[in-house]
FIDOSE-86738 format. One record per residue (C-alpha): residue number from 1; residue in three letters; chain; z, y, x. Coordinates in pm, 1 decimal, decimal comma, padded with zeros to 6 digits, m for minus. Each point is the difference from the previous one (the first is absolute). Example, Ala and Ser with C-alpha at 12.3 -4.5 7.8 and 13.67 -1.06 7.14 Angstrom:
2
SITE num residu chaine        w        v        u
SITE   1    ALA      A  00780,0 m00450,0  01230,0
SITE   2    SER      A m00066,0  00344,0  00137,0
***
This chain:
478
SITE num residu chaine        w        v        u
SITE   1    UNK      A  00067,3 m00010,0 m00024,2
SITE   2    UNK      A m00162,4  00374,9  00143,8
SITE   3    UNK      A  00257,4  00287,6  00046,6
SITE   4    UNK      A m00186,7  00132,1 m00206,4
SITE   5    UNK      A  00026,9 m00274,5 m00264,4
SITE   6    UNK      A  00388,4 m00004,0  00026,6
SITE   7    UNK      A  00017,0  00379,5 m00012,5
SITE   8    UNK      A m00218,4 m00017,1 m00346,0
SITE   9    UNK      A  00272,0 m00305,5 m00137,9
SITE  10    UNK      A  00337,5  00241,2  00153,2
SITE  11    UNK      A m00168,4  00258,8 m00271,0
SITE  12    UNK      A  00000,8 m00268,3 m00225,4
SITE  13    UNK      A  00377,7 m00110,3  00002,6
SITE  14    UNK      A  00211,0  00249,5  00185,2
SITE  15    UNK      A m00084,5  00365,7  00196,3
SITE  16    UNK      A  00011,4  00281,1 m00103,5
SITE  17    UNK      A m00308,7  00200,3 m00066,0
SITE  18    UNK      A  00003,2  00372,8  00081,2
SITE  19    UNK      A m00101,7  00128,1 m00307,0
SITE  20    UNK      A  00186,0 m00189,4 m00277,9
SITE  21    UNK      A  00165,1  00200,5 m00239,4
SITE  22    UNK      A  00335,0 m00188,2 m00179,1
SITE  23    UNK      A m00023,7 m00065,5 m00359,5
SITE  24    UNK      A  00383,3  00024,8 m00198,7
SITE  25    UNK      A  00089,2 m00336,0 m00107,6
SITE  26    UNK      A m00244,3 m00158,8  00235,4
SITE  27    UNK      A  00194,1  00066,2  00324,9
SITE  28    UNK      A  00272,7 m00093,0  00156,5
SITE  29    UNK      A  00245,2  00237,3  00243,9
SITE  30    UNK      A  00144,7 m00147,5  00309,9
SITE  31    UNK      A  00391,7  00048,8  00012,8
SITE  32    UNK      A m00114,0  00151,0  00367,8
SITE  33    UNK      A m00296,9  00145,3  00062,0
SITE  34    UNK      A m00353,3  00136,5 m00173,3
SITE  35    UNK      A m00090,6 m00136,2 m00336,6
SITE  36    UNK      A m00180,5 m00378,3 m00001,3
SITE  37    UNK      A m00266,1  00095,2 m00208,0
SITE  38    UNK      A m00221,2 m00331,4 m00169,3
SITE  39    UNK      A m00376,7  00032,6  00019,1
SITE  40    UNK      A m00217,7 m00128,4 m00268,4
SITE  41    UNK      A m00342,7 m00000,9 m00102,7
SITE  42    UNK      A m00307,2 m00064,5  00159,1
SITE  43    UNK      A m00100,1  00026,1  00409,9
SITE  44    UNK      A m00236,4  00071,2  00142,2
SITE  45    UNK      A m00099,5  00013,5  00361,4
SITE  46    UNK      A  00080,5  00338,5  00072,0
SITE  47    UNK      A  00385,2 m00071,5 m00002,7
SITE  48    UNK      A m00041,2 m00151,2  00323,2
SITE  49    UNK      A m00092,8  00332,9  00136,5
SITE  50    UNK      A  00276,4  00159,2 m00238,3
SITE  51    UNK      A  00292,7 m00159,7  00137,6
SITE  52    UNK      A  00203,7  00076,0  00281,3
SITE  53    UNK      A  00000,1 m00302,3  00208,2
SITE  54    UNK      A  00048,2 m00022,5  00398,8
SITE  55    UNK      A m00011,3 m00355,5  00201,0
SITE  56    UNK      A  00316,9 m00020,6  00196,9
SITE  57    UNK      A m00050,7 m00056,9  00384,7
SITE  58    UNK      A  00091,6 m00310,3  00093,6
SITE  59    UNK      A  00372,6  00145,5  00192,9
SITE  60    UNK      A  00080,9  00186,4 m00323,4
SITE  61    UNK      A m00078,7 m00337,6 m00184,2
SITE  62    UNK      A  00255,9 m00149,0  00250,0
SITE  63    UNK      A  00247,1  00251,8 m00044,4
SITE  64    UNK      A m00013,5  00028,3 m00344,9
SITE  65    UNK      A  00054,6 m00405,9 m00021,6
SITE  66    UNK      A  00261,1  00011,4  00272,7
SITE  67    UNK      A  00207,0  00239,9 m00200,6
SITE  68    UNK      A m00072,5 m00146,9 m00379,6
SITE  69    UNK      A  00106,1 m00356,7  00130,7
SITE  70    UNK      A  00314,6  00134,0  00168,0
SITE  71    UNK      A  00062,9  00153,8 m00353,8
SITE  72    UNK      A m00043,5 m00283,2 m00195,0
SITE  73    UNK      A  00202,6 m00254,0  00207,7
SITE  74    UNK      A  00294,3  00317,1 m00081,7
SITE  75    UNK      A m00040,0  00012,6 m00328,5
SITE  76    UNK      A m00017,5 m00374,8 m00044,4
SITE  77    UNK      A  00324,5 m00084,4  00202,3
SITE  78    UNK      A  00149,6  00305,4 m00181,6
SITE  79    UNK      A m00075,4 m00110,4 m00382,7
SITE  80    UNK      A  00078,7 m00333,8  00110,9
SITE  81    UNK      A  00336,2  00126,1  00090,7
SITE  82    UNK      A  00044,2  00194,1 m00314,1
SITE  83    UNK      A m00069,7 m00240,7 m00199,3
SITE  84    UNK      A  00271,9 m00253,3  00164,6
SITE  85    UNK      A  00253,5  00247,8  00018,2
SITE  86    UNK      A  00275,4 m00098,1 m00251,4
SITE  87    UNK      A  00020,3  00341,4 m00207,0
SITE  88    UNK      A m00394,3  00037,3 m00031,7
SITE  89    UNK      A  00037,6 m00374,8 m00195,9
SITE  90    UNK      A  00313,2  00075,9 m00222,0
SITE  91    UNK      A m00186,4  00362,9 m00089,4
SITE  92    UNK      A m00351,1 m00164,6 m00058,7
SITE  93    UNK      A  00151,6 m00204,1 m00241,3
SITE  94    UNK      A  00050,4  00277,9 m00291,1
SITE  95    UNK      A  00291,7  00085,0 m00192,3
SITE  96    UNK      A  00027,9  00316,2  00119,3
SITE  97    UNK      A  00131,0  00287,4 m00169,8
SITE  98    UNK      A  00139,6  00360,4  00043,9
SITE  99    UNK      A m00005,6  00207,9  00325,6
SITE 100    UNK      A m00128,5 m00326,0  00152,5
SITE 101    UNK      A m00303,3  00036,5 m00209,5
SITE 102    UNK      A m00078,4  00325,8  00005,8
SITE 103    UNK      A  00033,1 m00017,0  00448,7
SITE 104    UNK      A m00172,5 m00351,9  00058,5
SITE 105    UNK      A m00171,8 m00086,6 m00352,8
SITE 106    UNK      A m00352,0  00059,3  00056,1
SITE 107    UNK      A m00016,4 m00067,8  00355,5
SITE 108    UNK      A  00072,9 m00329,6 m00053,2
SITE 109    UNK      A m00255,3 m00025,8 m00262,6
SITE 110    UNK      A m00257,8  00034,9  00333,3
SITE 111    UNK      A  00149,4 m00255,2  00158,9
SITE 112    UNK      A m00288,6 m00241,5 m00048,6
SITE 113    UNK      A m00247,3  00248,7  00052,9
SITE 114    UNK      A  00039,7  00037,6  00402,5
SITE 115    UNK      A m00057,0 m00380,2  00001,0
SITE 116    UNK      A m00288,8  00060,6 m00162,2
SITE 117    UNK      A m00151,4  00306,1  00217,5
SITE 118    UNK      A  00135,8 m00206,1  00293,8
SITE 119    UNK      A m00225,4 m00274,2 m00123,8
SITE 120    UNK      A m00268,0  00216,3 m00030,1
SITE 121    UNK      A  00037,0  00150,9  00404,5
SITE 122    UNK      A  00060,8 m00372,5  00105,9
SITE 123    UNK      A m00329,6 m00056,5 m00105,4
SITE 124    UNK      A m00203,1  00308,3  00099,6
SITE 125    UNK      A  00128,3 m00025,6  00347,2
SITE 126    UNK      A m00088,5 m00342,8  00013,6
SITE 127    UNK      A m00327,8  00038,3 m00059,0
SITE 128    UNK      A m00043,4  00285,6  00197,6
SITE 129    UNK      A  00126,2 m00210,9  00296,5
SITE 130    UNK      A m00183,2 m00300,7 m00100,3
SITE 131    UNK      A m00359,5  00263,7  00054,7
SITE 132    UNK      A  00185,1  00167,5  00337,6
SITE 133    UNK      A  00031,9 m00428,5  00141,7
SITE 134    UNK      A m00337,6 m00009,3 m00099,9
SITE 135    UNK      A m00205,7  00078,8  00321,6
SITE 136    UNK      A m00137,0  00259,1  00061,5
SITE 137    UNK      A  00010,0  00312,6 m00196,5
SITE 138    UNK      A m00328,1  00112,2 m00201,9
SITE 139    UNK      A m00084,2  00277,8 m00189,5
SITE 140    UNK      A  00063,9 m00261,8 m00309,8
SITE 141    UNK      A  00312,6 m00064,8  00111,4
SITE 142    UNK      A  00151,9  00287,5  00108,0
SITE 143    UNK      A m00121,7  00147,1 m00371,3
SITE 144    UNK      A  00184,0 m00282,3 m00181,2
SITE 145    UNK      A  00288,3  00041,6  00210,6
SITE 146    UNK      A m00022,3  00435,3 m00017,6
SITE 147    UNK      A  00010,1 m00104,5 m00372,9
SITE 148    UNK      A  00332,0 m00199,5  00032,6
SITE 149    UNK      A  00232,7  00225,1  00192,4
SITE 150    UNK      A m00078,2  00316,1 m00135,0
SITE 151    UNK      A m00157,2 m00060,2 m00314,2
SITE 152    UNK      A  00133,1 m00062,5 m00387,4
SITE 153    UNK      A  00000,9 m00334,6  00092,3
SITE 154    UNK      A  00348,3 m00109,2 m00142,5
SITE 155    UNK      A  00012,1 m00084,4 m00390,7
SITE 156    UNK      A  00347,6  00222,9 m00109,6
SITE 157    UNK      A  00009,0 m00124,5 m00337,6
SITE 158    UNK      A m00284,5 m00057,4 m00345,3
SITE 159    UNK      A m00053,1  00261,1 m00189,3
SITE 160    UNK      A  00031,6 m00080,3 m00369,1
SITE 161    UNK      A m00168,5  00224,0 m00285,2
SITE 162    UNK      A  00011,7 m00002,2 m00349,8
SITE 163    UNK      A m00321,7  00007,3 m00175,0
SITE 164    UNK      A  00127,7  00349,8 m00134,5
SITE 165    UNK      A m00021,6  00093,2  00388,3
SITE 166    UNK      A m00320,6 m00140,0  00059,0
SITE 167    UNK      A m00359,5  00170,0  00040,9
SITE 168    UNK      A m00309,9 m00190,7 m00100,1
SITE 169    UNK      A m00045,6 m00108,1  00347,1
SITE 170    UNK      A  00368,0 m00070,0  00145,9
SITE 171    UNK      A  00112,9 m00323,9 m00026,6
SITE 172    UNK      A  00335,5 m00099,3 m00100,2
SITE 173    UNK      A  00204,3 m00030,2  00333,1
SITE 174    UNK      A m00063,0  00198,9  00328,6
SITE 175    UNK      A  00051,2 m00142,3  00341,4
SITE 176    UNK      A  00235,2  00346,5  00195,2
SITE 177    UNK      A  00007,5 m00110,4  00350,8
SITE 178    UNK      A  00112,7  00221,2  00306,1
SITE 179    UNK      A m00030,3  00049,0  00360,3
SITE 180    UNK      A  00300,6 m00226,7  00254,8
SITE 181    UNK      A  00109,3  00372,0  00060,1
SITE 182    UNK      A  00083,3  00110,0 m00327,4
SITE 183    UNK      A  00090,5 m00386,4 m00085,0
SITE 184    UNK      A  00302,0  00048,6  00263,2
SITE 185    UNK      A  00074,0  00325,4 m00166,9
SITE 186    UNK      A  00022,4 m00204,1 m00346,9
SITE 187    UNK      A  00207,3 m00243,1  00180,8
SITE 188    UNK      A  00204,5  00259,5  00175,2
SITE 189    UNK      A  00076,8  00151,8 m00362,4
SITE 190    UNK      A  00098,4 m00311,7 m00181,1
SITE 191    UNK      A  00216,0 m00133,7  00308,1
SITE 192    UNK      A  00248,5  00220,3  00095,1
SITE 193    UNK      A  00118,4  00035,3 m00405,6
SITE 194    UNK      A  00078,5 m00332,9 m00034,7
SITE 195    UNK      A  00144,5  00000,2  00401,3
SITE 196    UNK      A  00232,9  00285,4 m00068,6
SITE 197    UNK      A  00119,7 m00146,0 m00359,6
SITE 198    UNK      A  00090,6 m00304,8  00193,9
SITE 199    UNK      A  00214,8  00154,9  00250,5
SITE 200    UNK      A  00149,3  00245,3 m00280,7
SITE 201    UNK      A  00106,0 m00332,8 m00177,1
SITE 202    UNK      A  00107,8 m00213,3  00318,8
SITE 203    UNK      A  00188,5  00277,3  00147,8
SITE 204    UNK      A  00220,9 m00013,7 m00319,1
SITE 205    UNK      A  00028,9 m00336,4 m00029,8
SITE 206    UNK      A  00083,3 m00021,4  00364,3
SITE 207    UNK      A  00285,4  00270,1 m00077,1
SITE 208    UNK      A  00087,7 m00096,8 m00382,4
SITE 209    UNK      A  00007,1 m00367,5  00050,8
SITE 210    UNK      A  00323,0 m00068,3  00225,9
SITE 211    UNK      A  00182,5  00228,2 m00172,6
SITE 212    UNK      A m00013,1 m00111,2 m00355,1
SITE 213    UNK      A  00066,3 m00410,5  00155,1
SITE 214    UNK      A  00239,8  00161,8  00168,8
SITE 215    UNK      A  00132,9  00151,9 m00276,7
SITE 216    UNK      A m00066,5 m00257,5 m00157,8
SITE 217    UNK      A  00193,5 m00267,9  00174,7
SITE 218    UNK      A  00295,0  00239,5  00028,1
SITE 219    UNK      A  00014,9  00000,1 m00481,9
SITE 220    UNK      A  00000,5 m00365,4  00056,3
SITE 221    UNK      A  00318,2 m00041,7  00198,3
SITE 222    UNK      A  00187,3  00297,9 m00209,3
SITE 223    UNK      A m00117,2 m00130,6 m00269,8
SITE 224    UNK      A  00195,4 m00387,9  00076,6
SITE 225    UNK      A  00285,8  00227,3  00145,2
SITE 226    UNK      A m00013,3  00172,3 m00412,8
SITE 227    UNK      A m00004,7 m00383,1 m00142,6
SITE 228    UNK      A  00321,8 m00109,7  00231,5
SITE 229    UNK      A  00146,9  00323,2 m00138,3
SITE 230    UNK      A m00133,8 m00063,6 m00320,9
SITE 231    UNK      A m00107,8  00341,0 m00063,3
SITE 232    UNK      A m00302,4  00167,7 m00144,3
SITE 233    UNK      A m00045,9  00282,3  00222,9
SITE 234    UNK      A m00252,2  00290,5 m00096,5
SITE 235    UNK      A m00122,3  00098,8  00289,4
SITE 236    UNK      A m00160,9 m00327,7  00137,5
SITE 237    UNK      A m00171,1  00028,3 m00348,4
SITE 238    UNK      A m00155,9  00346,0  00072,6
SITE 239    UNK      A m00099,4 m00137,1  00361,6
SITE 240    UNK      A m00148,7 m00341,6 m00156,6
SITE 241    UNK      A m00199,3  00184,1 m00217,0
SITE 242    UNK      A m00132,7  00248,4  00275,2
SITE 243    UNK      A m00102,7 m00269,6  00237,6
SITE 244    UNK      A m00164,2 m00139,6 m00343,1
SITE 245    UNK      A m00193,1  00280,6 m00012,3
SITE 246    UNK      A m00100,4  00036,6  00402,3
SITE 247    UNK      A m00133,5 m00366,4 m00036,4
SITE 248    UNK      A m00231,3  00074,4 m00293,5
SITE 249    UNK      A m00135,1  00343,8  00205,5
SITE 250    UNK      A m00012,9 m00174,8  00328,5
SITE 251    UNK      A m00261,7 m00264,2 m00177,0
SITE 252    UNK      A m00190,3  00248,4 m00221,2
SITE 253    UNK      A  00030,5  00380,8  00102,6
SITE 254    UNK      A  00199,6 m00015,2  00330,3
SITE 255    UNK      A m00146,7  00359,0  00101,2
SITE 256    UNK      A  00216,7  00129,2 m00290,2
SITE 257    UNK      A  00320,8 m00080,9  00171,3
SITE 258    UNK      A  00069,8  00334,7  00136,3
SITE 259    UNK      A  00143,9  00117,3  00342,2
SITE 260    UNK      A  00354,8 m00005,2 m00100,1
SITE 261    UNK      A m00025,0 m00327,3 m00084,0
SITE 262    UNK      A  00193,4 m00165,9  00277,7
SITE 263    UNK      A  00284,6  00269,1 m00021,1
SITE 264    UNK      A  00017,9 m00063,3 m00375,7
SITE 265    UNK      A  00051,2 m00369,3 m00005,9
SITE 266    UNK      A  00204,1  00045,9  00324,4
SITE 267    UNK      A  00223,6  00207,5 m00219,3
SITE 268    UNK      A  00011,1 m00224,8 m00231,2
SITE 269    UNK      A  00096,8 m00325,1  00189,1
SITE 270    UNK      A  00257,9  00173,5  00123,6
SITE 271    UNK      A  00151,3  00085,8 m00320,2
SITE 272    UNK      A  00017,3 m00315,5 m00130,2
SITE 273    UNK      A  00155,4 m00074,8  00366,0
SITE 274    UNK      A  00250,2  00275,6  00031,2
SITE 275    UNK      A  00085,9 m00106,6 m00396,3
SITE 276    UNK      A  00027,0 m00386,1  00005,9
SITE 277    UNK      A  00216,5  00026,1  00344,2
SITE 278    UNK      A  00219,6  00202,8 m00183,9
SITE 279    UNK      A  00072,6 m00210,5 m00302,9
SITE 280    UNK      A m00021,0 m00314,0  00242,8
SITE 281    UNK      A  00296,4  00144,1  00203,3
SITE 282    UNK      A  00194,4  00131,4 m00295,1
SITE 283    UNK      A m00039,9 m00352,3 m00106,6
SITE 284    UNK      A  00106,1 m00140,7  00357,0
SITE 285    UNK      A  00278,8  00296,2  00009,9
SITE 286    UNK      A  00150,1 m00059,0 m00361,9
SITE 287    UNK      A  00284,1 m00264,2  00097,6
SITE 288    UNK      A  00089,6  00241,5  00311,1
SITE 289    UNK      A m00022,9  00301,8 m00239,1
SITE 290    UNK      A  00235,1 m00125,7 m00233,1
SITE 291    UNK      A  00259,4 m00158,3  00266,3
SITE 292    UNK      A m00004,6  00333,8  00137,4
SITE 293    UNK      A  00113,7  00259,4 m00311,8
SITE 294    UNK      A  00372,0 m00056,2  00073,1
SITE 295    UNK      A m00050,5  00157,3  00344,9
SITE 296    UNK      A m00174,9  00281,3 m00185,2
SITE 297    UNK      A  00246,8  00022,3 m00257,4
SITE 298    UNK      A  00280,8  00005,6  00279,3
SITE 299    UNK      A m00198,9  00290,0  00203,8
SITE 300    UNK      A  00002,7  00201,9 m00331,1
SITE 301    UNK      A  00322,6 m00050,6 m00075,3
SITE 302    UNK      A  00112,0  00141,7  00353,9
SITE 303    UNK      A m00246,7  00325,2 m00026,4
SITE 304    UNK      A  00119,8  00098,8 m00329,1
SITE 305    UNK      A  00388,6 m00011,9  00099,2
SITE 306    UNK      A m00131,3  00163,3  00340,9
SITE 307    UNK      A m00168,1  00283,7 m00247,5
SITE 308    UNK      A  00271,4  00034,4 m00261,2
SITE 309    UNK      A  00251,7  00035,9  00298,5
SITE 310    UNK      A m00166,6  00287,5  00182,0
SITE 311    UNK      A m00014,4  00155,8 m00398,0
SITE 312    UNK      A  00386,5  00022,2  00072,9
SITE 313    UNK      A  00048,1  00065,7  00301,0
SITE 314    UNK      A m00243,6  00314,8 m00005,3
SITE 315    UNK      A  00143,8  00058,1 m00342,7
SITE 316    UNK      A  00394,0  00005,1  00142,7
SITE 317    UNK      A m00070,6  00138,6  00329,7
SITE 318    UNK      A m00298,8  00238,9 m00047,8
SITE 319    UNK      A  00096,6  00346,9 m00122,5
SITE 320    UNK      A m00303,4  00093,6 m00298,5
SITE 321    UNK      A m00182,4 m00372,4  00097,4
SITE 322    UNK      A m00376,7  00101,1 m00091,6
SITE 323    UNK      A m00234,7 m00292,0 m00161,4
SITE 324    UNK      A  00171,2 m00286,4 m00020,2
SITE 325    UNK      A m00112,2 m00250,1 m00168,3
SITE 326    UNK      A  00271,9 m00257,3 m00274,2
SITE 327    UNK      A m00124,1 m00353,1  00135,3
SITE 328    UNK      A m00107,8 m00255,0 m00288,9
SITE 329    UNK      A  00307,2 m00197,3 m00137,3
SITE 330    UNK      A  00053,9 m00333,6  00135,6
SITE 331    UNK      A m00066,0 m00157,3 m00297,9
SITE 332    UNK      A m00423,9  00053,2  00111,0
SITE 333    UNK      A  00090,6 m00259,4  00244,5
SITE 334    UNK      A  00248,8 m00271,1 m00135,3
SITE 335    UNK      A  00013,5  00148,4 m00392,2
SITE 336    UNK      A m00141,8 m00218,6 m00296,9
SITE 337    UNK      A m00390,1  00022,2  00063,7
SITE 338    UNK      A  00030,2  00123,5  00327,3
SITE 339    UNK      A m00245,8 m00123,2  00313,0
SITE 340    UNK      A  00305,3 m00275,6  00059,8
SITE 341    UNK      A m00025,1 m00156,7 m00302,0
SITE 342    UNK      A m00381,5  00033,5  00007,1
SITE 343    UNK      A m00036,6 m00163,9  00313,6
SITE 344    UNK      A  00285,0 m00309,1 m00161,9
SITE 345    UNK      A m00286,0 m00055,1 m00317,8
SITE 346    UNK      A m00305,6  00024,3  00265,5
SITE 347    UNK      A  00145,1 m00269,1  00169,0
SITE 348    UNK      A  00147,9 m00209,1 m00300,3
SITE 349    UNK      A m00316,5  00022,0 m00159,2
SITE 350    UNK      A m00189,8 m00358,6  00012,1
SITE 351    UNK      A m00253,7  00038,4 m00271,2
SITE 352    UNK      A m00193,7  00282,7  00180,1
SITE 353    UNK      A m00328,3 m00125,8  00223,1
SITE 354    UNK      A  00051,6  00153,7  00328,4
SITE 355    UNK      A m00292,6  00283,0 m00087,8
SITE 356    UNK      A  00250,7  00130,2 m00295,9
SITE 357    UNK      A  00348,2 m00009,4  00264,9
SITE 358    UNK      A m00190,4  00212,9  00242,4
SITE 359    UNK      A m00090,1  00273,2 m00262,7
SITE 360    UNK      A  00346,2 m00016,7 m00098,1
SITE 361    UNK      A  00113,4  00050,0  00387,0
SITE 362    UNK      A m00214,7  00201,6  00056,5
SITE 363    UNK      A  00063,2  00258,5 m00248,4
SITE 364    UNK      A  00401,8 m00089,9  00087,5
SITE 365    UNK      A m00135,4  00155,2  00385,1
SITE 366    UNK      A m00155,9  00279,3 m00119,7
SITE 367    UNK      A  00325,6  00070,0 m00238,0
SITE 368    UNK      A  00210,2 m00051,1  00359,3
SITE 369    UNK      A m00247,5  00248,2  00193,9
SITE 370    UNK      A  00072,1  00247,0 m00214,8
SITE 371    UNK      A  00337,0 m00014,7 m00029,2
SITE 372    UNK      A  00068,4  00000,7  00406,4
SITE 373    UNK      A m00241,8  00285,3  00006,5
SITE 374    UNK      A  00251,8  00185,1 m00293,8
SITE 375    UNK      A  00289,7 m00085,7  00226,9
SITE 376    UNK      A m00109,3  00065,0  00361,9
SITE 377    UNK      A m00076,3  00342,5 m00187,7
SITE 378    UNK      A  00337,1  00067,0 m00159,5
SITE 379    UNK      A  00175,0 m00071,6  00358,6
SITE 380    UNK      A m00233,3  00174,5  00205,5
SITE 381    UNK      A  00086,1  00311,0 m00259,7
SITE 382    UNK      A  00372,7 m00118,4 m00017,2
SITE 383    UNK      A  00073,9  00004,9  00390,5
SITE 384    UNK      A m00230,6  00286,0  00082,9
SITE 385    UNK      A  00311,0  00257,4 m00042,8
SITE 386    UNK      A  00215,6 m00279,9  00245,6
SITE 387    UNK      A m00240,0  00003,9  00267,5
SITE 388    UNK      A m00033,3  00410,3 m00076,6
SITE 389    UNK      A  00354,8 m00017,4  00095,4
SITE 390    UNK      A m00040,5 m00192,1  00355,1
SITE 391    UNK      A m00250,7  00149,8  00100,2
SITE 392    UNK      A  00172,7  00330,2  00008,6
SITE 393    UNK      A  00311,7 m00216,6  00127,2
SITE 394    UNK      A m00212,5 m00076,2  00316,7
SITE 395    UNK      A m00157,6  00321,2  00043,1
SITE 396    UNK      A  00401,3  00141,4  00018,2
SITE 397    UNK      A  00061,9 m00246,0  00227,1
SITE 398    UNK      A m00292,4  00026,3  00253,3
SITE 399    UNK      A  00091,1  00389,1 m00000,4
SITE 400    UNK      A  00370,3 m00072,3  00057,5
SITE 401    UNK      A m00097,6 m00264,1  00314,9
SITE 402    UNK      A m00246,0  00311,2  00139,3
SITE 403    UNK      A  00269,1  00269,7 m00052,7
SITE 404    UNK      A  00211,0 m00237,1  00171,7
SITE 405    UNK      A m00221,0 m00045,3  00284,1
SITE 406    UNK      A m00033,9  00356,8  00028,0
SITE 407    UNK      A  00342,1  00079,4  00044,3
SITE 408    UNK      A  00055,7  00179,9 m00297,0
SITE 409    UNK      A  00181,1 m00239,4 m00229,8
SITE 410    UNK      A  00320,2  00227,6  00061,5
SITE 411    UNK      A m00201,3  00296,2 m00142,9
SITE 412    UNK      A  00237,4  00074,3 m00332,9
SITE 413    UNK      A m00335,1  00175,4 m00203,8
SITE 414    UNK      A m00195,9 m00355,3  00059,0
SITE 415    UNK      A  00327,3 m00183,3 m00041,9
SITE 416    UNK      A  00039,7  00162,2 m00331,9
SITE 417    UNK      A m00339,5 m00074,0 m00103,7
SITE 418    UNK      A m00034,7 m00362,8  00088,6
SITE 419    UNK      A  00331,9 m00064,9 m00196,9
SITE 420    UNK      A m00099,6  00172,9 m00278,8
SITE 421    UNK      A m00363,8 m00197,9 m00007,3
SITE 422    UNK      A  00185,7 m00281,0  00093,4
SITE 423    UNK      A  00274,4  00004,4 m00282,6
SITE 424    UNK      A m00274,5  00062,2 m00256,5
SITE 425    UNK      A m00179,0 m00293,5  00104,5
SITE 426    UNK      A  00298,5 m00261,9 m00028,6
SITE 427    UNK      A  00142,0  00107,7 m00299,3
SITE 428    UNK      A m00101,0 m00077,6 m00326,8
SITE 429    UNK      A m00186,8  00088,8 m00204,4
SITE 430    UNK      A m00206,0  00150,4  00258,7
SITE 431    UNK      A m00173,4  00305,1 m00043,2
SITE 432    UNK      A m00361,1 m00065,9  00178,6
SITE 433    UNK      A m00104,4  00370,0 m00004,0
SITE 434    UNK      A  00325,4  00131,9  00125,9
SITE 435    UNK      A  00064,5 m00254,1  00219,0
SITE 436    UNK      A m00444,4  00038,7  00126,7
SITE 437    UNK      A  00084,2  00383,6  00052,3
SITE 438    UNK      A  00328,8 m00020,1  00235,1
SITE 439    UNK      A m00189,3 m00276,4  00191,3
SITE 440    UNK      A m00297,1  00248,4 m00023,3
SITE 441    UNK      A  00255,4  00272,3  00149,1
SITE 442    UNK      A  00136,9 m00220,7  00245,8
SITE 443    UNK      A m00329,0 m00108,0  00216,7
SITE 444    UNK      A m00137,4  00414,0 m00063,5
SITE 445    UNK      A  00358,3  00134,6  00202,7
SITE 446    UNK      A m00047,4 m00288,5  00236,1
SITE 447    UNK      A m00369,5  00092,4  00083,0
SITE 448    UNK      A  00018,5  00325,0 m00016,8
SITE 449    UNK      A  00354,5  00054,1  00210,9
SITE 450    UNK      A m00141,9 m00357,1  00256,8
SITE 451    UNK      A m00292,5  00001,1  00255,1
SITE 452    UNK      A m00138,2 m00289,0 m00107,8
SITE 453    UNK      A m00188,0  00073,9 m00344,7
SITE 454    UNK      A m00193,1 m00371,6 m00054,8
SITE 455    UNK      A  00159,3 m00256,5 m00272,9
SITE 456    UNK      A  00267,7 m00146,4  00127,6
SITE 457    UNK      A m00095,0 m00378,2  00117,7
SITE 458    UNK      A  00229,7 m00208,8 m00179,4
SITE 459    UNK      A m00032,6  00123,6 m00361,5
SITE 460    UNK      A m00331,6 m00230,4 m00098,3
SITE 461    UNK      A  00282,4 m00300,1  00147,2
SITE 462    UNK      A  00291,5  00103,8 m00150,1
SITE 463    UNK      A m00190,8  00043,4 m00395,9
SITE 464    UNK      A m00151,6 m00334,8  00033,0
SITE 465    UNK      A  00335,6 m00145,9  00069,3
SITE 466    UNK      A  00147,7  00233,2 m00281,2
SITE 467    UNK      A m00267,4 m00092,6 m00225,5
SITE 468    UNK      A  00028,7 m00384,7  00056,5
SITE 469    UNK      A  00385,0  00051,9 m00089,2
SITE 470    UNK      A m00122,9  00142,8 m00299,8
SITE 471    UNK      A m00221,1 m00252,1 m00112,0
SITE 472    UNK      A  00271,7 m00276,9  00115,1
SITE 473    UNK      A  00258,2  00211,4 m00187,6
SITE 474    UNK      A m00196,3  00006,2 m00319,1
SITE 475    UNK      A  00152,1 m00297,8 m00197,1
SITE 476    UNK      A  00337,9  00075,5  00169,2
SITE 477    UNK      A  00288,2  00332,1  00059,7
SITE 478    UNK      A m00051,3  00258,8  00218,2
***
């Protein structure tokens, strides 16, 4: 076959005429590149002269064959790896919805086209290689290879036309063809969304599945603990429901799982774990907590007695003692319906299960905590005037020791000031306002006339010892 004959055959099948006019409804526009025009009607001998046709030189043929053959091998390897990817297989099985369907659904529908186009590419390149390997290149062989490598030698698809779309001379089917370069661009456009979708879903599964499995294992362990304790814990139901939702999303819409999913799931797992740990601790410590009620009652009795004693001491030994608090009656601990009788009832209760006894004991312990805080506050307020008196006693002693160190203890004015302050502080009831004024006056006189104006070094020590004395004597006589 002559080169011109080859050119005429190409004119009828694949090549693009210079003056071809596209017809609406009869043309297929390629995704990348210029429109692909379909030529209809009879062809004349002038077709050959009207087509842009240049025979490729041998070195250019070899260059294109090498480049396209390498691309063919890479495409085949990548498509095979994609087909074997577990995530791709699952996505190809369908059943997608929501965000995942929107992102990868249409891309997955084009995956069969990639293999079909690869088959077309392999067929064309095999024909070109056969011609190239079949002896010395002549014009006929060069024309044929040129047609295969640069012409519209690839069948993209068959365009079906309904009767309403056909002209009188139009066929019902039209082969839509493309060059190899346009085919490669088309394959890239179809492949990359599939690749990106598979990668996005695979990343979600890689991050979420281990966390979901870990959460399910934790839930199983916590549920076993709840069964041992004979209870139904609401936080476990919440976690179980969330894990079920995640499993469903992983199967049908993995891309719907937000970026905060991991933190949200870990929060639920952490809440359930802490709640069950608290419940189990309450169960394990129930007997010990019941036994400890006697110790707590004894501590409350001591604290009440100290608060009451401090109230009595401050009332009798301090003049105009302010902010004193009356302590609760002893019946709140040992009277009918008091804390002691409630603790006895909890210990003696044989009809309630452990959860009920735990609730009763927790309520009892809440009452003891509240009473402890009330008695502690009462003691602090009631002992405050005694502490103030003892601070003044300590300060006066420190001042007097300093006066002796300075050799001024025999001065009549200082001695009189000291005696007045001492008498006020060690005579009941003590007037704290007057005592504070007298100690201050004594200290001022000592500083004004003395060379050393620093505060007495032993004042804080004396005050601390006096405070200790007031606390120890709050329940006794001073």
